[in-house]
MIDOSE-1310 file (N, C-alpha, C; in nm, 2 decimals, decimal comma, always signed):
residues 282
mtdp	+2,57/+2,00/-3,66/+2,46/+1,90/-3,65/+2,42/+1,91/-3,50; +2,28/+1,92/-3,49/+2,23/+1,94/-3,36/+2,23/+1,82/-3,27; +2,27/+1,83/-3,13/+2,27/+1,71/-3,05/+2,13/+1,67/-3,02; +2,10/+1,55/-2,99/+1,96/+1,51/-2,97/+1,91/+1,56/-2,84
gtkt	+1,79/+1,61/-2,84/+1,74/+1,66/-2,72/+1,76/+1,81/-2,70; +1,84/+1,88/-2,78/+1,87/+2,03/-2,76/+1,76/+2,11/-2,84; +1,76/+2,22/-2,78/+1,67/+2,34/-2,86/+1,76/+2,41/-2,96; +1,71/+2,41/-3,08/+1,77/+2,50/-3,18/+1,69/+2,62/-3,21
ivsg	+1,74/+2,73/-3,22/+1,69/+2,86/-3,25/+1,72/+2,89/-3,40; +1,61/+2,88/-3,48/+1,64/+2,90/-3,63/+1,64/+3,05/-3,65; +1,73/+3,11/-3,71/+1,74/+3,26/-3,73/+1,63/+3,28/-3,85; +1,59/+3,41/-3,84/+1,50/+3,46/-3,94/+1,49/+3,61/-3,95
eadk	+1,38/+3,67/-3,95/+1,37/+3,81/-3,92/+1,41/+3,86/-3,78; +1,46/+3,98/-3,78/+1,52/+4,02/-3,66/+1,41/+4,00/-3,53; +1,30/+4,02/-3,56/+1,20/+4,01/-3,44/+1,14/+3,88/-3,44; +1,19/+3,79/-3,50/+1,12/+3,64/-3,49/+1,23/+3,53/-3,46
aeaa	+1,18/+3,44/-3,39/+1,29/+3,31/-3,37/+1,18/+3,20/-3,36; +1,21/+3,08/-3,44/+1,15/+2,97/-3,43/+1,21/+2,87/-3,36; +1,16/+2,79/-3,26/+1,22/+2,70/-3,19/+1,19/+2,56/-3,26; +1,30/+2,47/-3,29/+1,29/+2,34/-3,34/+1,33/+2,25/-3,23
yvtt	+1,25/+2,13/-3,20/+1,30/+2,05/-3,11/+1,32/+1,91/-3,17; +1,42/+1,86/-3,11/+1,46/+1,70/-3,15/+1,43/+1,62/-3,04; +1,32/+1,53/-3,04/+1,27/+1,46/-2,93/+1,37/+1,34/-2,89; +1,35/+1,31/-2,76/+1,43/+1,20/-2,72/+1,34/+1,12/-2,63
tevq	+1,37/+1,02/-2,58/+1,31/+0,93/-2,47/+1,28/+1,01/-2,35; +1,39/+1,08/-2,30/+1,38/+1,16/-2,18/+1,35/+1,30/-2,22; +1,24/+1,36/-2,15/+1,22/+1,50/-2,18/+1,30/+1,60/-2,12; +1,35/+1,70/-2,19/+1,42/+1,81/-2,12/+1,35/+1,90/-2,05
rpas	+1,34/+1,90/-1,93/+1,25/+1,99/-1,83/+1,32/+2,11/-1,81; +1,24/+2,22/-1,78/+1,28/+2,36/-1,75/+1,34/+2,34/-1,61; +1,42/+2,44/-1,56/+1,47/+2,45/-1,43/+1,35/+2,44/-1,33; +1,36/+2,37/-1,23/+1,26/+2,34/-1,13/+1,22/+2,45/-1,04
lakr	+1,11/+2,48/-1,00/+1,07/+2,58/-0,90/+1,07/+2,52/-0,77; +1,03/+2,59/-0,67/+1,03/+2,53/-0,53/+0,93/+2,41/-0,53; +0,97/+2,30/-0,47/+0,89/+2,19/-0,44/+0,77/+2,22/-0,36; +0,66/+2,15/-0,39/+0,54/+2,19/-0,32/+0,50/+2,07/-0,22
iipc	+0,44/+2,10/-0,10/+0,38/+2,01/-0,01/+0,24/+2,02/+0,00; +0,17/+1,92/-0,04/+0,03/+1,92/-0,05/-0,07/+1,83/+0,03; -0,13/+1,87/+0,14/-0,22/+1,78/+0,21/-0,33/+1,76/+0,12; -0,38/+1,62/+0,13/-0,50/+1,58/+0,06/-0,60/+1,55/+0,15
ldvk	-0,72/+1,58/+0,13/-0,85/+1,56/+0,22/-0,94/+1,48/+0,13; -0,96/+1,35/+0,17/-1,06/+1,27/+0,12/-1,20/+1,30/+0,18; -1,30/+1,36/+0,11/-1,41/+1,39/+0,18/-1,54/+1,30/+0,17; -1,60/+1,26/+0,26/-1,70/+1,18/+0,25/-1,82/+1,22/+0,35
dgrt	-1,94/+1,25/+0,29/-2,05/+1,29/+0,38/-2,01/+1,42/+0,46; -1,93/+1,50/+0,40/-1,89/+1,63/+0,46/-1,77/+1,62/+0,57; -1,71/+1,49/+0,58/-1,60/+1,49/+0,67/-1,48/+1,44/+0,60; -1,37/+1,47/+0,66/-1,24/+1,40/+0,61/-1,22/+1,28/+0,66
vkgv	-1,19/+1,18/+0,57/-1,17/+1,04/+0,61/-1,03/+1,00/+0,55; -0,97/+0,89/+0,59/-0,86/+0,84/+0,55/-0,85/+0,68/+0,57; -0,80/+0,60/+0,48/-0,79/+0,48/+0,50/-0,65/+0,41/+0,45; -0,65/+0,27/+0,44/-0,53/+0,20/+0,40/-0,56/+0,13/+0,27
nfvd	-0,47/+0,15/+0,17/-0,50/+0,10/+0,04/-0,65/+0,12/+0,00; -0,70/+0,24/+0,02/-0,81/+0,29/-0,04/-0,94/+0,22/+0,05; -0,92/+0,16/+0,15/-1,03/+0,09/+0,23/-1,01/+0,12/+0,38; -1,10/+0,07/+0,46/-1,11/+0,09/+0,60/-1,10/+0,24/+0,64
lrda	-1,19/+0,31/+0,60/-1,19/+0,46/+0,63/-1,22/+0,49/+0,77; -1,16/+0,59/+0,82/-1,18/+0,64/+0,95/-1,18/+0,80/+0,95; -1,26/+0,86/+1,04/-1,26/+1,00/+1,04/-1,15/+1,07/+1,08; -1,12/+1,18/+1,00/-0,99/+1,26/+1,03/-1,02/+1,41/+1,05
gdpv	-1,15/+1,44/+1,06/-1,19/+1,58/+1,10/-1,26/+1,66/+1,00; -1,29/+1,79/+1,02/-1,38/+1,87/+0,94/-1,28/+1,93/+0,83; -1,32/+1,92/+0,71/-1,23/+1,97/+0,60/-1,21/+2,12/+0,59; -1,30/+2,19/+0,63/-1,27/+2,33/+0,63/-1,18/+2,37/+0,74
elaw	-1,20/+2,32/+0,85/-1,11/+2,35/+0,98/-0,97/+2,31/+0,93; -0,96/+2,17/+0,88/-0,83/+2,14/+0,84/-0,76/+2,21/+0,74; -0,83/+2,24/+0,65/-0,78/+2,33/+0,54/-0,72/+2,48/+0,60; -0,79/+2,53/+0,69/-0,75/+2,65/+0,75/-0,62/+2,63/+0,83
qysq	-0,62/+2,52/+0,90/-0,49/+2,48/+0,98/-0,37/+2,47/+0,88; -0,39/+2,38/+0,77/-0,28/+2,37/+0,67/-0,24/+2,49/+0,62; -0,32/+2,58/+0,58/-0,27/+2,70/+0,53/-0,20/+2,80/+0,62; -0,24/+2,78/+0,74/-0,16/+2,85/+0,86/-0,02/+2,78/+0,88
qgad	-0,01/+2,65/+0,85/+0,12/+2,58/+0,89/+0,21/+2,60/+0,77; +0,17/+2,63/+0,65/+0,26/+2,66/+0,55/+0,23/+2,56/+0,42; +0,13/+2,50/+0,42/+0,11/+2,41/+0,31/+0,11/+2,49/+0,18; +0,16/+2,44/+0,06/+0,16/+2,51/-0,07/+0,03/+2,51/-0,13
elvf	-0,04/+2,40/-0,13/-0,16/+2,39/-0,20/-0,25/+2,28/-0,12; -0,37/+2,26/-0,14/-0,45/+2,15/-0,09/-0,52/+2,08/-0,20; -0,56/+1,95/-0,18/-0,64/+1,87/-0,27/-0,76/+1,81/-0,20; -0,87/+1,84/-0,25/-1,00/+1,78/-0,20/-1,05/+1,69/-0,29
ldit	-1,07/+1,55/-0,24/-1,12/+1,46/-0,33/-1,27/+1,41/-0,27; -1,37/+1,42/-0,34/-1,49/+1,37/-0,29/-1,51/+1,24/-0,32; -1,54/+1,16/-0,23/-1,56/+1,02/-0,24/-1,70/+0,98/-0,20; -1,79/+1,07/-0,19/-1,94/+1,05/-0,15/-2,02/+1,01/-0,27
athe	-2,09/+0,90/-0,26/-2,18/+0,87/-0,37/-2,32/+0,92/-0,35; -2,35/+1,03/-0,40/-2,47/+1,10/-0,37/-2,51/+1,18/-0,48; -2,65/+1,19/-0,51/-2,70/+1,25/-0,63/-2,68/+1,41/-0,60; -2,66/+1,45/-0,47/-2,65/+1,59/-0,44/-2,50/+1,64/-0,44
rrkt	-2,41/+1,56/-0,51/-2,28/+1,57/-0,49/-2,23/+1,71/-0,55; -2,28/+1,76/-0,66/-2,24/+1,88/-0,71/-2,28/+2,01/-0,62; -2,39/+2,01/-0,56/-2,43/+2,11/-0,48/-2,35/+2,11/-0,35; -2,33/+1,99/-0,30/-2,26/+1,96/-0,17/-2,11/+2,01/-0,19
mael	-2,05/+1,97/-0,29/-1,91/+2,00/-0,31/-1,89/+2,16/-0,33; -1,98/+2,22/-0,40/-1,99/+2,36/-0,43/-1,99/+2,44/-0,30; -2,08/+2,39/-0,22/-2,08/+2,46/-0,08/-1,95/+2,44/-0,01; -1,89/+2,32/-0,02/-1,76/+2,31/+0,05/-1,66/+2,39/-0,01
vkav	-1,65/+2,40/-0,14/-1,55/+2,48/-0,20/-1,57/+2,63/-0,16; -1,69/+2,68/-0,15/-1,71/+2,82/-0,10/-1,66/+2,84/+0,03; -1,69/+2,74/+0,12/-1,64/+2,76/+0,26/-1,49/+2,76/+0,26; -1,42/+2,67/+0,19/-1,28/+2,66/+0,19/-1,22/+2,79/+0,15
arqv	-1,28/+2,84/+0,03/-1,22/+2,97/-0,03/-1,22/+3,10/+0,06; -1,33/+3,08/+0,15/-1,34/+3,20/+0,25/-1,23/+3,19/+0,35; -1,17/+3,05/+0,37/-1,09/+3,05/+0,50/-0,94/+3,03/+0,47; -0,90/+3,00/+0,34/-0,77/+2,98/+0,30/-0,71/+3,08/+0,18
nipf	-0,60/+3,12/+0,18/-0,54/+3,20/+0,08/-0,45/+3,11/-0,01; -0,44/+3,00/+0,00/-0,35/+2,91/-0,10/-0,44/+2,84/-0,20; -0,37/+2,79/-0,32/-0,45/+2,73/-0,42/-0,50/+2,59/-0,37; -0,62/+2,56/-0,43/-0,67/+2,42/-0,38/-0,75/+2,36/-0,51
tigg	-0,73/+2,23/-0,52/-0,79/+2,15/-0,62/-0,89/+2,07/-0,56; -1,00/+2,06/-0,64/-1,13/+1,98/-0,61/-1,15/+1,87/-0,71; -1,17/+1,75/-0,67/-1,19/+1,63/-0,76/-1,29/+1,54/-0,70; -1,35/+1,45/-0,79/-1,46/+1,36/-0,75/-1,58/+1,41/-0,82
gine	-1,63/+1,31/-0,90/-1,77/+1,34/-0,96/-1,76/+1,43/-1,07; -1,66/+1,47/-1,12/-1,67/+1,57/-1,23/-1,66/+1,49/-1,36; -1,79/+1,49/-1,44/-1,81/+1,41/-1,55/-1,84/+1,49/-1,67; -1,84/+1,62/-1,67/-1,88/+1,72/-1,77/-1,82/+1,85/-1,75
iada	-1,82/+1,94/-1,85/-1,79/+2,08/-1,84/-1,88/+2,15/-1,72; -2,00/+2,13/-1,72/-2,09/+2,18/-1,61/-2,03/+2,18/-1,47; -2,00/+2,05/-1,45/-1,94/+2,02/-1,31/-1,83/+2,10/-1,27; -1,73/+2,10/-1,38/-1,61/+2,19/-1,34/-1,65/+2,32/-1,33
dvll	-1,73/+2,38/-1,41/-1,77/+2,52/-1,42/-1,83/+2,56/-1,26; -1,91/+2,48/-1,22/-1,97/+2,50/-1,09/-1,86/+2,52/-0,99; -1,76/+2,42/-0,98/-1,67/+2,42/-0,88/-1,57/+2,53/-0,90; -1,53/+2,56/-1,01/-1,44/+2,67/-1,04/-1,49/+2,80/-1,00
naga	-1,62/+2,82/-1,05/-1,68/+2,95/-1,01/-1,71/+2,95/-0,86; -1,72/+2,85/-0,78/-1,74/+2,86/-0,65/-1,60/+2,89/-0,58; -1,49/+2,89/-0,64/-1,36/+2,93/-0,57/-1,25/+2,84/-0,59; -1,26/+2,70/-0,65/-1,17/+2,63/-0,66/-1,06/+2,68/-0,77
dkis	-0,94/+2,65/-0,74/-0,83/+2,70/-0,84/-0,80/+2,59/-0,96; -0,83/+2,46/-0,92/-0,81/+2,37/-1,03/-0,91/+2,26/-1,00; -0,94/+2,17/-1,11/-1,02/+2,06/-1,08/-0,94/+1,93/-1,13; -0,99/+1,81/-1,06/-0,91/+1,70/-1,08/-1,01/+1,60/-1,14
insa	-0,97/+1,52/-1,24/-1,05/+1,42/-1,28/-0,97/+1,28/-1,29; -1,04/+1,17/-1,27/-0,99/+1,06/-1,26/-1,05/+0,95/-1,36; -1,14/+0,87/-1,30/-1,22/+0,77/-1,36/-1,29/+0,83/-1,48; -1,35/+0,95/-1,47/-1,41/+1,01/-1,58/-1,33/+1,03/-1,70
avrn	-1,20/+1,05/-1,68/-1,11/+1,07/-1,79/-1,09/+0,95/-1,87; -1,08/+0,83/-1,78/-1,06/+0,71/-1,86/-1,18/+0,67/-1,93; -1,30/+0,68/-1,88/-1,41/+0,66/-1,95/-1,45/+0,73/-2,07; -1,41/+0,86/-2,06/-1,42/+0,96/-2,18/-1,30/+1,04/-2,18
pqlv	-1,19/+0,99/-2,26/-1,08/+1,07/-2,27/-1,10/+1,22/-2,33; -1,19/+1,22/-2,43/-1,22/+1,36/-2,47/-1,25/+1,47/-2,37; -1,29/+1,42/-2,25/-1,31/+1,52/-2,15/-1,19/+1,60/-2,11; -1,09/+1,55/-2,11/-0,95/+1,61/-2,09/-0,94/+1,73/-2,20
dela	-0,96/+1,70/-2,32/-0,95/+1,79/-2,42/-1,05/+1,91/-2,39; -1,17/+1,87/-2,38/-1,27/+1,96/-2,35/-1,25/+2,05/-2,24; -1,21/+2,01/-2,13/-1,18/+2,09/-2,00/-1,07/+2,19/-2,04; -0,97/+2,14/-2,10/-0,85/+2,22/-2,12/-0,89/+2,33/-2,22
aafg	-0,98/+2,29/-2,32/-1,02/+2,40/-2,41/-1,10/+2,51/-2,34; -1,18/+2,46/-2,24/-1,28/+2,54/-2,19/-1,22/+2,63/-2,09; -1,12/+2,59/-2,00/-1,07/+2,66/-1,89/-0,93/+2,69/-1,90; -0,87/+2,62/-1,97/-0,71/+2,62/-1,98/-0,65/+2,51/-1,91
kqfv	-0,54/+2,46/-1,97/-0,48/+2,33/-1,92/-0,43/+2,36/-1,78; -0,40/+2,48/-1,74/-0,34/+2,51/-1,60/-0,45/+2,47/-1,50; -0,58/+2,46/-1,53/-0,69/+2,44/-1,43/-0,72/+2,28/-1,44; -0,65/+2,20/-1,52/-0,67/+2,06/-1,53/-0,59/+1,97/-1,47
vvav	-0,62/+1,90/-1,37/-0,53/+1,80/-1,31/-0,59/+1,66/-1,33; -0,51/+1,57/-1,38/-0,56/+1,44/-1,42/-0,50/+1,35/-1,31; -0,57/+1,28/-1,22/-0,53/+1,20/-1,13/-0,54/+1,05/-1,17; -0,43/+0,98/-1,15/-0,42/+0,84/-1,20/-0,39/+0,76/-1,08
dtkl	-0,48/+0,66/-1,05/-0,45/+0,54/-0,95/-0,38/+0,43/-1,00; -0,26/+0,39/-0,98/-0,20/+0,27/-1,03/-0,16/+0,17/-0,94; -0,16/+0,04/-0,99/-0,12/-0,08/-0,91/-0,05/-0,17/-1,00; +0,05/-0,23/-0,94/+0,13/-0,33/-1,02/+0,05/-0,45/-1,03
vngk	+0,03/-0,51/-1,15/-0,05/-0,63/-1,16/+0,04/-0,71/-1,27; +0,08/-0,82/-1,23/+0,16/-0,91/-1,32/+0,28/-0,84/-1,39; +0,34/-0,76/-1,31/+0,46/-0,69/-1,36/+0,44/-0,56/-1,44; +0,31/-0,52/-1,45/+0,27/-0,41/-1,53/+0,20/-0,29/-1,43
nlvh	+0,23/-0,18/-1,45/+0,15/-0,08/-1,37/+0,03/-0,04/-1,45; -0,08/-0,07/-1,40/-0,20/-0,05/-1,45/-0,31/+0,05/-1,39; -0,37/+0,12/-1,46/-0,46/+0,22/-1,42/-0,59/+0,15/-1,36; -0,64/+0,22/-1,23/-0,75/+0,15/-1,18/-0,85/+0,27/-1,16
lngg	-0,97/+0,22/-1,15/-1,09/+0,33/-1,14/-1,17/+0,32/-1,02; -1,25/+0,41/-0,99/-1,34/+0,41/-0,88/-1,28/+0,39/-0,76; -1,18/+0,47/-0,72/-1,11/+0,47/-0,60/-1,01/+0,34/-0,58; -0,98/+0,30/-0,70/-0,88/+0,17/-0,69/-0,95/+0,04/-0,70
ript	-1,08/+0,05/-0,71/-1,15/-0,08/-0,70/-1,18/-0,16/-0,84; -1,15/-0,08/-0,94/-1,18/-0,14/-1,08/-1,05/-0,14/-1,16; -0,98/-0,26/-1,20/-0,86/-0,25/-1,28/-0,91/-0,23/-1,42; -0,82/-0,17/-1,49/-0,83/-0,15/-1,63/-0,71/-0,22/-1,70
elet	-0,71/-0,22/-1,84/-0,59/-0,27/-1,92/-0,50/-0,16/-1,95; -0,54/-0,04/-1,92/-0,44/+0,08/-1,95/-0,31/+0,07/-1,88; -0,21/+0,08/-1,95/-0,08/+0,08/-1,88/-0,05/+0,23/-1,83; -0,01/+0,25/-1,71/+0,00/+0,38/-1,65/+0,08/+0,48/-1,72
enwi	+0,20/+0,43/-1,77/+0,28/+0,53/-1,84/+0,21/+0,58/-1,97; +0,15/+0,49/-2,05/+0,09/+0,52/-2,17/-0,02/+0,62/-2,15; -0,10/+0,59/-2,05/-0,22/+0,67/-2,02/-0,18/+0,82/-1,98; -0,07/+0,83/-1,90/-0,03/+0,95/-1,85/+0,03/+1,04/-1,98
neve	+0,10/+0,97/-2,08/+0,14/+1,02/-2,20/+0,02/+1,08/-2,28; -0,09/+1,00/-2,29/-0,20/+1,03/-2,37/-0,27/+1,17/-2,31; -0,28/+1,17/-2,18/-0,36/+1,28/-2,11/-0,28/+1,39/-2,12; -0,15/+1,38/-2,11/-0,06/+1,52/-2,15/-0,08/+1,57/-2,27
drga	-0,09/+1,47/-2,37/-0,10/+1,52/-2,51/-0,25/+1,58/-2,53; -0,35/+1,54/-2,44/-0,48/+1,58/-2,45/-0,50/+1,72/-2,40; -0,42/+1,77/-2,32/-0,41/+1,90/-2,24/-0,41/+1,90/-2,10; -0,37/+1,78/-2,03/-0,37/+1,79/-1,90/-0,26/+1,89/-1,85
geil	-0,28/+1,97/-1,75/-0,18/+2,06/-1,70/-0,09/+2,00/-1,59; -0,13/+1,89/-1,52/-0,07/+1,84/-1,42/-0,11/+1,69/-1,38; -0,01/+1,60/-1,33/-0,06/+1,47/-1,31/-0,04/+1,44/-1,15; -0,15/+1,38/-1,10/-0,14/+1,34/-0,95/-0,14/+1,19/-0,96
ltsm	-0,02/+1,13/-0,94/-0,02/+0,99/-0,94/+0,00/+0,92/-0,79; -0,10/+0,84/-0,77/-0,11/+0,76/-0,65/-0,07/+0,62/-0,67; +0,02/+0,56/-0,60/+0,06/+0,42/-0,60/-0,04/+0,36/-0,50; -0,13/+0,27/-0,56/-0,22/+0,20/-0,46/-0,14/+0,10/-0,38
dhdg	-0,03/+0,05/-0,43/+0,06/-0,05/-0,35/+0,12/+0,02/-0,23; +0,15/+0,14/-0,24/+0,22/+0,22/-0,13/+0,11/+0,31/-0,04; -0,02/+0,33/-0,11/-0,11/+0,42/-0,03/-0,13/+0,37/+0,10; -0,12/+0,46/+0,21/-0,16/+0,44/+0,34/-0,07/+0,35/+0,43
tkgg	+0,04/+0,30/+0,36/+0,12/+0,20/+0,42/+0,23/+0,26/+0,50; +0,27/+0,39/+0,48/+0,36/+0,47/+0,54/+0,51/+0,42/+0,51; +0,53/+0,34/+0,39/+0,65/+0,28/+0,37/+0,73/+0,35/+0,26; +0,69/+0,47/+0,22/+0,76/+0,55/+0,13/+0,69/+0,55/+0,00
fdne	+0,71/+0,66/-0,09/+0,66/+0,67/-0,22/+0,72/+0,58/-0,31; +0,65/+0,55/-0,42/+0,71/+0,45/-0,53/+0,81/+0,55/-0,61; +0,93/+0,57/-0,56/+1,01/+0,66/-0,63/+1,07/+0,61/-0,76; +1,08/+0,48/-0,78/+1,13/+0,43/-0,91/+1,03/+0,45/-1,02
llkk	+0,90/+0,42/-1,00/+0,78/+0,47/-1,10/+0,78/+0,59/-1,12; +0,79/+0,69/-1,02/+0,77/+0,82/-1,02/+0,90/+0,87/-1,10; +1,01/+0,83/-1,08/+1,12/+0,89/-1,16/+1,11/+0,85/-1,32; +1,06/+0,73/-1,34/+1,04/+0,69/-1,48/+0,94/+0,77/-1,54
insr	+0,84/+0,80/-1,48/+0,72/+0,89/-1,54/+0,77/+1,03/-1,56; +0,83/+1,08/-1,45/+0,87/+1,22/-1,44/+0,97/+1,26/-1,55; +1,05/+1,15/-1,60/+1,16/+1,19/-1,70/+1,08/+1,19/-1,85; +0,97/+1,14/-1,84/+0,90/+1,14/-1,98/+0,79/+1,24/-2,01
itip	+0,76/+1,33/-1,91/+0,66/+1,41/-1,93/+0,71/+1,56/-1,90; +0,64/+1,65/-1,95/+0,69/+1,80/-1,94/+0,60/+1,88/-1,84; +0,48/+1,82/-1,80/+0,39/+1,89/-1,70/+0,43/+1,84/-1,57; +0,39/+1,92/-1,46/+0,42/+1,89/-1,32/+0,37/+1,75/-1,29
lias	+0,44/+1,67/-1,19/+0,40/+1,56/-1,14/+0,39/+1,56/-1,00; +0,27/+1,52/-0,93/+0,26/+1,51/-0,79/+0,26/+1,37/-0,75; +0,35/+1,33/-0,65/+0,36/+1,20/-0,58/+0,27/+1,19/-0,48; +0,20/+1,07/-0,48/+0,10/+1,03/-0,38/+0,11/+0,89/-0,35
ggag	+0,09/+0,87/-0,23/+0,08/+0,72/-0,17/+0,22/+0,68/-0,11; +0,21/+0,66/+0,02/+0,33/+0,59/+0,10/+0,39/+0,68/+0,19; +0,36/+0,82/+0,20/+0,44/+0,90/+0,31/+0,42/+0,86/+0,44; +0,53/+0,84/+0,52/+0,52/+0,79/+0,66/+0,61/+0,87/+0,75
nvqh	+0,72/+0,93/+0,69/+0,80/+1,02/+0,77/+0,86/+1,12/+0,69; +0,95/+1,20/+0,74/+1,01/+1,32/+0,68/+1,11/+1,26/+0,57; +1,19/+1,17/+0,61/+1,27/+1,10/+0,52/+1,21/+1,06/+0,38; +1,10/+1,02/+0,39/+1,02/+0,96/+0,26/+1,00/+1,09/+0,17
fidv	+0,97/+1,22/+0,23/+0,97/+1,34/+0,14/+1,10/+1,37/+0,09; +1,21/+1,36/+0,16/+1,34/+1,40/+0,11/+1,37/+1,29/+0,00; +1,35/+1,17/+0,02/+1,37/+1,05/-0,08/+1,30/+1,09/-0,22; +1,17/+1,12/-0,21/+1,09/+1,14/-0,32/+1,14/+1,25/-0,41
feqs	+1,18/+1,36/-0,35/+1,24/+1,48/-0,41/+1,38/+1,45/-0,48; +1,45/+1,38/-0,40/+1,59/+1,37/-0,43/+1,60/+1,26/-0,55; +1,52/+1,15/-0,53/+1,53/+1,02/-0,63/+1,44/+1,03/-0,74; +1,33/+1,10/-0,74/+1,25/+1,11/-0,85/+1,23/+1,26/-0,92
gvda	+1,27/+1,34/-0,85/+1,26/+1,49/-0,90/+1,12/+1,53/-0,92; +1,02/+1,48/-0,85/+0,88/+1,52/-0,88/+0,86/+1,66/-0,83; +0,75/+1,73/-0,88/+0,75/+1,86/-0,86/+0,65/+1,90/-0,71; +0,60/+1,78/-0,68/+0,52/+1,81/-0,55/+0,49/+1,67/-0,48
alaa	+0,48/+1,67/-0,35/+0,45/+1,54/-0,28/+0,33/+1,56/-0,19; +0,24/+1,47/-0,20/+0,11/+1,48/-0,13/+0,08/+1,37/-0,03; +0,02/+1,41/+0,07/+0,01/+1,30/+0,18/-0,13/+1,34/+0,26; -0,17/+1,25/+0,34/-0,31/+1,26/+0,41/-0,29/+1,24/+0,55
svfh	-0,28/+1,11/+0,59/-0,29/+1,08/+0,73/-0,17/+1,13/+0,82; -0,04/+1,13/+0,76/+0,05/+1,18/+0,84/+0,05/+1,33/+0,87; -0,04/+1,40/+0,80/-0,07/+1,54/+0,82/-0,20/+1,55/+0,92; -0,29/+1,48/+0,88/-0,42/+1,49/+0,96/-0,41/+1,46/+1,10
ygei	-0,32/+1,35/+1,13/-0,29/+1,31/+1,27/-0,18/+1,36/+1,34; -0,11/+1,46/+1,26/-0,01/+1,53/+1,35/+0,13/+1,47/+1,35; +0,13/+1,35/+1,28/+0,26/+1,27/+1,27/+0,38/+1,35/+1,20; +0,34/+1,43/+1,11/+0,45/+1,52/+1,05/+0,37/+1,66/+1,06
lipe	+0,46/+1,76/+1,08/+0,42/+1,90/+1,09/+0,47/+1,97/+0,98; +0,42/+2,03/+0,90/+0,45/+2,10/+0,78/+0,58/+2,19/+0,81; +0,57/+2,28/+0,89/+0,69/+2,37/+0,92/+0,83/+2,29/+0,95; +0,80/+2,17/+1,02/+0,94/+2,10/+1,06/+0,97/+2,05/+0,92
lkrk	+0,88/+1,97/+0,85/+0,90/+1,91/+0,72/+0,98/+2,00/+0,63; +0,93/+2,12/+0,62/+1,00/+2,22/+0,53/+1,14/+2,25/+0,58; +1,16/+2,27/+0,69/+1,29/+2,30/+0,75/+1,39/+2,17/+0,71; +1,34/+2,06/+0,73/+1,42/+1,94/+0,72/+1,47/+1,94/+0,55
lrek	+1,36/+1,96/+0,47/+1,39/+1,98/+0,33/+1,50/+2,08/+0,28; +1,48/+2,20/+0,35/+1,57/+2,30/+0,34/+1,72/+2,26/+0,37; +1,72/+2,18/+0,49/+1,85/+2,13/+0,53/+1,93/+2,04/+0,42; +1,84/+1,97/+0,35/+1,89/+1,89/+0,25/+1,90/+1,96/+0,11
hiev	+1,89/+2,09/+0,11/+1,90/+2,18/+0,00/+1,80/+2,15/-0,11; +1,69/+2,11/-0,06/+1,57/+2,10/-0,15/+1,48/+2,23/-0,12; +1,47/+2,30/-0,24/+1,39/+2,43/-0,22/+1,25/+2,42/-0,20; +1,21/+2,48/-0,10/+1,06/+2,48/-0,07/+1,04/+2,63/-0,01
rl	+0,91/+2,68/-0,01/+0,88/+2,80/+0,04/+0,85/+2,78/+0,20; +0,92/+2,86/+0,26/+0,89/+2,85/+0,42/+0,79/+2,96/+0,44
């Protein structure tokens, strides 16, 4: 009798093997690859900005210049999130993507204002490696299916902003300003089923506070999905990165202000992670 959660190979013809899986609450994940360090650049009116708990924004520099600096420092990937409310959004972001693609040789994701296939097509053709959707996915869950079918799930990142409300982690929209009744874990399971290739989970309660990641929630979600999980919200020092990888097992950790203002330098961060036997690319 097969133990729960194990993979069984059913013998057949010599050149064939069929895998049967017995599901459990916790997902059996493949052996992990090197952990990724990802600077995030929130872009408003062509500039990088950063706030606390999604508000009180202040300027953090030119996004293209910062992207180049991070690629030189050893960042594994970059995430750009457009928070500009403008009808010229698609054209403006396409120009930014082209400028970044000329400057860096590491993968980068672009998000914000992607509401249909055409929006994603423009950004991917301009040079982005992945696209990220957030509020648009909640308003139209079928968009996740459509993007995965059109471009492949490896190109589709679903960003989720979560906040603890009356003991429940609930999904929030529009940069965290609009609460929904969607429970975060259920929503993440749904978008994985629909074809998301990666989850970017931001804890609004931790965002910008520099008090550490929400490791308990991250561990819980990470144990129940098979796609990569990126932790976001709360990074304040090197120990927070060590904790999130050791305690939650996430695939990547994302931060903004600690990188933008030089509070944590990526080469030093990666050396410290290596000292703790956490595999990263140097």
